[in-house]
C-alpha positions, -999 to +999 in steps of 0.1 A: +502-722+347+531-747+343+509-779+339+540-799+329+556-790+362+523-798+380+521-832+363+557-839+373+548-833+409+518-855+406+482-855+420+494-855+456+501-818+452+463-813+452+461-819+489+496-807+497+507-776+516+538-754+515+562-749+544+539-723+560+508-745+557+492-728+528+475-753+504+491-754+470+457-750+454+453-716+471+487-706+460+476-714+424+444-694+430+465-664+442+489-666+413+461-662+388+467-690+364+436-705+348+456-735+335+468-743+370+433-740+385+419-763+358+447-788+366+440-787+403+402-791+398+408-820+373+429-837+400+401-834+426+408-801+444+377-790+463+362-757+451+344-753+485+370-763+511+385-733+529+422-728+536+437-728+571+424-693+577+388-701+567+390-684+533+371-701+505+386-707+470+362-684+453+370-658+479+407-660+471+400-654+434+377-624+443+403-609+466+430-613+440+408-595+414+402-567+439+440-562+445+451-565+408+463-536+389+471-528+353+505-546+355+489-579+365+492-601+335+468-628+348+439-604+358+420-615+326+419-650+340+399-640+371+364-644+356+373-677+340+389-689+373+357-679+391+336-697+365+356-728+368+352-729+406+314-722+403+310-749+376+326-774+401+303-763+430+316-731+445+286-709+456+285-672+449+259-670+477+284-685+502+296-662+530+330-654+543+338-659+580+329-622+585+295-628+570+301-610+536+284-627+506+309-637+479+287-623+452+287-589+469+325-589+473+328-598+436+306-570+426+326-546+447+358-559+430+343-554+396+343-592+389+312-605+372+304-640+384+283-665+364+253-679+382+258-710+402+248-743+386+214-755+398 
């Protein structure tokens, strides 16, 4: 959620990857910071482009929510992160590579998703 640090690195970070090839946007999704997600989206990160393994951004948020425990201080950001992705075009009806619907995965994880924009 260090938007000053993100600003210092610049908008090129949006399409950048770490040493293992993971997109920085997905690292932000997995870290659970709403401020960072909003920064990436404002800089043009795609809410629908999968990572190198085929995982969708909304799927990353759902998986993170499913794995969180009571010690996770960013768990409360998961619904807002999902809402931010959906507002920018992520589809709860989209399917994972294995065919699971994201909305169903969210429900199993106890994460309520807002409806997709029409």
